[in-house]
C-alpha positions as CSV (number, residue, x, y, z in Angstrom):
1,M,-29.5,-31.0,-24.8
2,Y,-26.5,-32.2,-22.7
3,G,-26.1,-35.9,-22.3
4,M,-25.4,-37.4,-18.9
5,N,-21.6,-37.2,-19.3
6,D,-21.3,-34.0,-21.3
7,F,-20.4,-32.0,-18.1
8,C,-17.0,-33.7,-18.3
9,K,-16.4,-31.9,-21.6
10,T,-17.3,-28.5,-20.2
11,P,-14.1,-26.3,-20.0
12,S,-13.2,-24.8,-16.6
13,L,-14.0,-21.2,-16.1
14,L,-10.3,-20.3,-15.9
15,N,-9.5,-22.1,-19.1
16,K,-12.5,-20.4,-20.8
17,A,-11.2,-17.0,-19.6
18,F,-7.5,-17.4,-20.0
19,G,-6.9,-20.4,-22.2
20,N,-4.9,-23.5,-21.5
21,N,-1.5,-21.8,-21.4
22,V,-2.0,-19.5,-18.4
23,E,-1.5,-20.4,-14.7
24,L,-2.5,-17.9,-12.1
25,L,-0.5,-17.2,-9.0
26,P,-1.4,-19.1,-5.8
27,G,-4.1,-17.2,-3.8
28,V,-5.7,-15.6,-6.9
29,N,-9.1,-17.2,-6.3
30,E,-11.6,-14.5,-5.2
31,L,-14.0,-13.2,-7.7
32,F,-12.7,-9.6,-7.7
33,E,-9.1,-11.0,-8.1
34,L,-10.2,-13.1,-11.1
35,E,-12.0,-10.0,-12.6
36,L,-8.8,-7.9,-12.2
37,A,-6.6,-10.7,-13.6
38,F,-8.9,-11.1,-16.6
39,M,-8.9,-7.3,-17.2
40,E,-5.1,-7.2,-16.8
41,Y,-4.7,-10.2,-19.2
42,N,-6.8,-8.4,-21.9
43,C,-5.4,-4.8,-21.3
44,L,-1.7,-5.5,-21.3
45,P,0.1,-6.0,-24.6
46,S,1.0,-9.7,-24.9
47,N,4.8,-8.9,-25.0
48,Q,4.5,-7.2,-21.6
49,L,2.5,-9.8,-19.7
50,L,5.3,-11.8,-18.2
51,E,7.2,-8.6,-17.3
52,R,4.3,-6.7,-15.7
53,T,1.5,-9.1,-14.6
54,A,0.4,-9.0,-11.0
55,F,-1.7,-12.2,-11.1
56,I,-0.2,-14.7,-13.6
57,K,2.4,-17.3,-12.5
58,S,3.3,-18.6,-15.9
59,L,2.4,-18.1,-19.6
60,N,3.3,-20.8,-22.1
61,N,5.4,-22.5,-19.4
62,H,7.4,-19.3,-18.8
63,F,7.4,-17.8,-15.3
64,S,6.3,-14.2,-14.8
65,K,8.7,-11.7,-13.2
66,H,6.2,-11.3,-10.3
67,Y,6.5,-15.0,-9.5
68,L,10.3,-15.1,-9.9
69,L,10.8,-11.9,-7.9
70,Y,8.5,-12.7,-4.9
71,S,8.8,-16.5,-4.6
72,N,12.3,-16.0,-3.2
73,Y,11.3,-15.7,0.5
74,S,13.9,-16.0,3.3
75,E,12.8,-18.3,6.1
76,K,14.8,-16.2,8.5
77,I,12.1,-13.5,8.2
78,N,9.7,-15.7,10.1
79,T,12.0,-16.5,13.0
80,E,10.2,-16.4,16.3
81,R,6.8,-15.7,14.7
82,T,3.8,-17.7,15.7
83,S,2.7,-20.4,13.3
84,A,-0.5,-18.4,12.5
85,T,1.6,-15.3,11.6
86,Q,4.0,-17.4,9.5
87,A,1.1,-18.9,7.6
88,Y,-0.4,-15.4,7.0
89,F,2.9,-14.0,5.5
90,E,3.5,-17.2,3.5
91,E,0.0,-16.9,2.1
92,G,0.5,-13.3,1.2
93,K,4.0,-13.4,-0.3
94,F,2.6,-12.7,-3.8
95,S,-0.1,-10.3,-2.7
96,T,0.7,-8.3,0.5
97,G,4.1,-8.9,2.1
98,Y,6.7,-8.8,-0.6
99,A,9.6,-6.3,-1.0
100,T,9.3,-3.7,1.7
101,H,5.5,-3.7,1.8
102,G,5.6,-6.1,4.8
103,L,7.6,-3.6,7.0
104,F,5.3,-2.1,9.6
105,P,2.0,-3.8,8.9
106,Y,-0.5,-0.9,8.8
107,R,-4.2,-1.2,9.6
108,G,-6.5,-0.7,6.6
109,K,-3.8,-0.7,4.0
110,F,-4.7,-2.1,0.5
111,H,-2.9,-4.9,-1.2
112,P,0.1,-4.1,-3.3
113,Q,-1.0,-6.8,-5.8
114,L,-4.3,-4.9,-6.3
115,I,-2.4,-1.7,-7.0
116,K,-0.1,-3.4,-9.4
117,G,-3.0,-4.9,-11.2
118,L,-4.8,-1.6,-11.5
119,M,-1.7,0.1,-12.9
120,N,-1.5,-2.6,-15.5
121,I,-5.1,-2.3,-16.4
122,L,-4.6,1.5,-16.9
123,N,-1.4,0.7,-18.8
124,I,0.7,3.2,-16.8
125,Q,4.1,3.5,-18.3
126,K,7.6,4.3,-17.0
127,G,8.2,8.1,-17.0
128,E,4.6,8.8,-16.1
129,T,3.7,10.1,-12.6
130,V,1.2,8.5,-10.1
131,L,0.0,10.6,-7.1
132,D,-1.4,9.2,-3.9
133,P,-2.8,12.1,-1.9
134,M,-3.7,10.0,1.1
135,A,-0.7,7.7,1.0
136,G,-0.8,6.1,4.4
137,S,1.9,3.5,4.6
138,G,2.9,4.1,1.0
139,T,1.6,1.1,-0.8
140,T,0.9,2.9,-4.1
141,N,4.3,4.6,-4.0
142,I,6.3,1.5,-3.2
143,E,4.5,-0.5,-5.9
144,S,5.1,2.3,-8.4
145,A,8.8,2.3,-7.6
146,L,9.0,-1.5,-8.1
147,M,7.4,-1.1,-11.5
148,G,9.8,1.7,-12.5
149,I,7.0,4.3,-12.3
150,N,7.5,7.7,-10.7
151,S,5.2,8.7,-7.8
152,I,4.3,11.5,-5.4
153,A,3.1,10.9,-1.9
154,I,1.0,13.2,0.3
155,D,-0.1,12.4,3.8
156,V,-1.1,14.7,6.7
157,S,0.6,12.4,9.2
158,P,4.3,13.0,9.8
159,F,4.6,9.4,11.0
160,C,3.2,8.1,7.7
161,Q,5.6,10.4,5.8
162,F,8.6,8.9,7.6
163,M,7.3,5.3,7.0
164,I,6.9,5.9,3.3
165,K,10.3,7.5,3.0
166,T,12.0,4.6,4.9
167,K,10.2,1.8,3.0
168,Y,11.2,3.5,-0.3
169,E,14.8,4.2,0.6
170,A,15.3,0.7,1.9
171,L,15.0,-0.3,-1.8
172,T,17.9,1.9,-2.6
173,I,20.4,0.8,0.1
174,E,23.6,-0.6,-1.1
175,L,23.5,-4.3,-0.3
176,K,27.2,-4.5,0.7
177,S,26.7,-1.6,3.2
178,L,23.8,-3.5,4.8
179,E,25.7,-6.8,5.0
180,N,28.8,-5.0,6.5
181,T,26.7,-3.2,9.2
182,K,26.8,-4.8,12.7
183,F,23.6,-4.5,14.6
184,D,23.7,-4.5,18.4
185,S,20.0,-4.1,19.1
186,R,20.6,-3.2,22.8
187,K,22.9,-0.3,21.9
188,I,20.6,0.9,19.1
189,F,17.6,0.8,21.4
190,E,19.5,2.9,23.9
191,L,20.5,5.3,21.2
192,F,16.9,5.7,20.0
193,T,15.5,6.4,23.5
194,N,17.5,9.6,24.0
195,G,16.9,13.0,22.4
196,N,15.5,13.9,18.9
197,V,16.3,10.7,17.0
198,L,15.4,11.8,13.5
199,E,17.4,15.0,13.9
200,R,20.5,13.0,14.8
201,I,19.9,10.4,12.0
202,N,19.5,13.2,9.4
203,K,22.9,14.5,10.3
204,I,24.6,11.3,9.2
205,E,26.5,12.2,6.1
206,D,26.8,8.6,4.7
207,N,23.6,8.1,2.8
208,N,23.6,4.3,3.1
209,K,24.2,4.5,6.8
210,R,21.4,7.1,7.3
211,K,19.0,4.9,5.4
212,I,19.9,1.9,7.5
213,Y,19.4,3.8,10.7
214,D,16.0,5.0,9.4
215,L,15.1,1.4,8.8
216,A,16.2,0.5,12.3
217,F,14.2,3.4,13.8
218,L,11.0,2.2,11.9
219,A,11.6,-1.2,13.5
220,F,11.9,0.6,16.9
221,L,8.5,2.4,16.3
222,D,6.9,-0.8,15.2
223,A,8.0,-2.6,18.4
224,L,6.8,0.4,20.4
225,G,3.3,0.1,19.1
226,Y,3.4,-3.7,19.5
227,S,4.6,-3.4,23.1
228,K,1.3,-1.5,24.0
229,R,-0.8,-4.4,22.8
230,V,1.0,-7.4,24.4
231,I,1.7,-8.3,28.0
232,K,4.5,-10.9,27.8
233,S,7.2,-8.7,26.2
234,N,8.4,-5.2,26.7
235,H,9.5,-2.7,24.1
236,Q,13.2,-3.6,24.1
237,Q,12.5,-7.4,24.0
238,L,10.2,-6.9,21.0
239,F,12.8,-4.6,19.3
240,D,15.3,-7.4,19.7
241,K,13.0,-9.6,17.5
242,V,11.7,-7.0,15.1
243,L,15.0,-5.4,14.1
244,P,16.6,-8.6,12.7
245,R,13.3,-9.3,10.8
246,Y,13.5,-5.8,9.2
247,I,17.1,-6.2,8.2
248,E,16.6,-9.7,6.8
249,T,13.5,-8.6,4.8
250,V,15.5,-5.9,3.1
251,K,18.7,-7.9,2.7
252,S,16.8,-10.8,1.2
253,F,15.1,-8.6,-1.3
254,L,18.1,-6.6,-2.3
255,S,20.0,-9.8,-3.0
256,N,17.2,-11.2,-5.2
257,P,18.7,-11.7,-8.7
258,Y,15.5,-10.5,-10.3
259,F,15.4,-7.2,-8.5
260,E,16.8,-4.4,-10.7
261,Q,17.7,-1.6,-8.2
262,D,18.8,0.8,-10.8
263,K,15.4,0.8,-12.5
264,I,13.1,1.7,-9.7
265,G,10.8,4.7,-10.0
266,S,11.4,8.0,-8.2
267,L,9.5,9.2,-5.1
268,K,8.7,12.7,-4.0
269,I,7.0,13.3,-0.7
270,V,5.2,16.7,-0.6
271,S,5.3,17.2,3.2
272,D,3.7,20.7,3.2
273,S,0.5,19.5,1.6
274,D,-2.6,17.5,2.5
275,A,-5.4,16.0,0.4
276,L,-7.5,19.1,0.7
277,N,-4.7,21.5,-0.3
278,M,-2.2,19.9,-2.7
279,K,0.6,22.2,-3.6
280,I,1.1,20.6,-7.0
281,E,1.0,22.3,-10.5
282,K,-2.3,22.2,-12.4
283,D,-2.7,19.5,-15.1
284,S,0.6,17.9,-14.1
285,I,-0.5,14.4,-12.8
286,D,-1.0,11.4,-15.1
287,Y,-2.8,9.2,-12.6
288,V,-4.2,9.4,-9.0
289,I,-4.6,6.1,-7.1
290,T,-5.7,6.4,-3.5
291,S,-7.9,5.2,-0.7
292,P,-9.4,7.6,1.9
293,P,-8.8,6.7,5.5
294,Y,-11.4,4.3,6.9
295,S,-11.9,6.7,9.8
296,F,-15.4,5.6,10.6
297,A,-14.0,2.1,11.3
298,I,-10.4,3.0,12.4
299,D,-9.3,6.1,14.3
300,Y,-5.8,6.5,12.7
301,A,-4.7,9.2,15.0
302,E,-5.4,7.0,18.0
303,N,-4.0,3.9,16.2
304,D,-0.6,5.8,15.6
305,R,-0.7,7.8,18.9
306,D,2.4,6.0,20.4
307,Q,4.5,6.6,17.3
308,L,3.3,10.2,16.8
309,E,3.9,11.2,20.4
310,F,7.4,9.6,20.4
311,L,8.2,11.7,17.4
312,G,7.0,14.8,19.2
313,Y,3.6,15.3,17.5
314,D,0.1,15.8,19.0
315,A,-2.2,13.0,18.0
316,D,-5.3,15.0,19.0
317,E,-4.2,17.9,16.8
318,L,-3.8,15.5,13.9
319,K,-7.2,14.0,14.6
320,N,-8.7,17.4,13.8
321,K,-7.1,17.3,10.3
322,L,-8.0,13.7,9.3
323,I,-10.8,13.2,6.9
324,G,-13.6,11.3,8.6
325,L,-12.6,12.2,12.2
326,K,-13.7,15.9,12.3
327,G,-16.7,16.5,14.5
328,K,-18.1,15.1,17.7
329,T,-21.4,13.4,16.6
330,K,-21.9,10.9,13.8
331,S,-24.0,13.5,11.9
332,Q,-21.2,16.1,12.2
333,K,-18.6,13.6,11.1
334,L,-20.6,12.6,8.0
335,Q,-21.3,16.2,7.0
336,N,-17.6,17.1,7.4
337,Y,-16.6,14.0,5.5
338,F,-18.9,14.8,2.5
339,S,-17.6,18.4,2.5
340,D,-14.0,17.2,2.6
341,M,-14.4,14.6,-0.1
342,D,-16.0,17.2,-2.4
343,T,-13.0,19.5,-1.8
344,F,-10.7,16.6,-2.5
345,C,-12.4,15.7,-5.8
346,A,-12.0,19.3,-6.9
347,Q,-8.3,19.2,-6.1
348,V,-7.9,15.9,-8.0
349,S,-9.7,17.4,-11.0
350,R,-7.4,20.4,-10.9
351,L,-4.2,18.3,-10.9
352,L,-5.2,15.5,-13.3
353,K,-4.4,15.7,-17.0
354,Q,-7.3,15.5,-19.4
355,G,-8.1,11.9,-20.5
356,K,-6.2,10.4,-17.5
357,Y,-7.6,8.4,-14.6
358,F,-8.4,8.7,-11.0
359,V,-8.8,5.5,-9.0
360,M,-10.3,5.4,-5.5
361,I,-10.6,2.3,-3.3
362,I,-13.3,3.2,-0.8
363,G,-15.0,1.2,2.0
364,S,-18.7,0.7,2.4
365,N,-19.4,0.9,6.1
366,T,-23.2,1.5,6.5
367,N,-22.9,0.0,10.0
368,Q,-21.2,3.2,11.1
369,T,-22.9,5.7,8.9
370,G,-26.5,4.8,9.6
371,G,-27.1,3.4,6.1
372,V,-25.4,6.2,4.1
373,R,-23.2,4.9,1.3
374,L,-19.9,6.8,1.1
375,E,-19.0,5.7,-2.4
376,E,-22.2,7.2,-3.8
377,T,-21.2,10.6,-2.4
378,V,-17.7,10.4,-4.0
379,I,-19.2,9.3,-7.4
380,N,-21.4,12.4,-7.4
381,S,-18.6,14.7,-6.3
382,A,-16.3,13.4,-9.0
383,L,-18.9,13.8,-11.7
384,K,-19.4,17.4,-10.5
385,Y,-15.8,18.1,-11.3
386,D,-15.8,16.4,-14.8
387,M,-14.6,13.0,-13.7
388,P,-17.4,10.5,-14.5
389,L,-17.3,7.0,-13.2
390,I,-16.3,4.5,-15.9
391,K,-15.8,1.3,-13.9
392,S,-16.7,-0.1,-10.5
393,I,-15.4,-3.3,-9.0
394,L,-16.8,-4.8,-5.8
395,K,-14.2,-6.2,-3.4
396,P,-15.1,-8.0,-0.1
397,I,-13.1,-7.0,2.9
398,K,-11.5,-9.7,5.1
399,G,-11.0,-9.2,8.8
400,M,-13.2,-6.1,9.2
401,R,-16.7,-7.6,8.6
402,N,-18.1,-6.1,11.8
403,T,-17.2,-2.6,10.9
404,M,-16.9,-2.7,7.1
405,K,-18.1,-5.3,4.7
406,D,-17.0,-4.3,1.3
407,E,-15.0,-1.8,-0.6
408,Y,-15.3,-0.5,-4.1
409,V,-12.6,0.1,-6.7
410,L,-13.9,3.2,-8.5
411,I,-12.2,4.3,-11.7
412,F,-13.0,7.8,-13.0
413,E,-11.8,9.5,-16.2
414,K,-11.0,13.2,-16.4
415,Q,-12.9,14.9,-19.2
């Protein structure tokens, strides 16, 4: 039996799991994060831990690349932000807002740190290809690029396609070109409010200049959506604030001595496909990592209406293509959702190589579905197409507790 003071000799849970020589990154404290960190620690070869880890700050008093790369955070990025917003981005500098992930904060996106950890657990290597068939804001693709892994993005929304392309290409801009570009936000705003903006940008022959204008246009679209939600500032006033923030974010990251621009992974956006009809060769994909839209909690077509309409697209037409939004009644939407997810699983099974893995992060929103658990339907469909579930990790959701309480990280293996 323990004596009265024996509790003092009991090792901490973290020391028991990781030993005395590992220090985790700030903010790695939730149970699911600790589980992922422990899996990553045990799955990665010891000689790759410092180079690849998503959760460890230091090992044997040597800092990890993740810590070195993302602890360099320019204070200029937070200029004119509220103290609450500054605190949010400071807290998330190792998990959510690093590199170009923080450009255009997108509702319902998953954390880059989570995706990086999953890619480490699966031991995805450079030269292999990761597909995200419901790419959204491109988190999987940007994180793949930063890890030197090739990726393919598919999304039915043309706005999301532009966002993914811009966030990726911002990583490839020549720093000197960005530093030498003078930004007059008033003139740029006027330029963007006339005619077909993307058509004019795409005619720019200088690649660096074109990428910089794409970046500025994404800031313009970000400010457009924000202007519809606030009263005190109009679109142009918000653009005056957002544009310098975008430029500083990219400039700060490109100048980071630990960023190796020549080693980023490639990106291919398949613009003529969607999750239900992927025009990709059979048995050609090494890994699929994705998250279906949380359409029962977020109407993405409505959420992006301002940007879609400015780009010349019909948001209502897109709504009829989005998984989870088809149908008028809850019953119709559920039936269509189950049918679409079954078709999607069949598509994934067709593309995925045997012995490789399919990862889905899916929300549990029984408040909206009348008690029906969406993840159970996906598990059954995946099994139907020779992809049995091999691991499930429960992840609580912050900020959406009224509409969605938890999400599951489901890992399937193609037989």
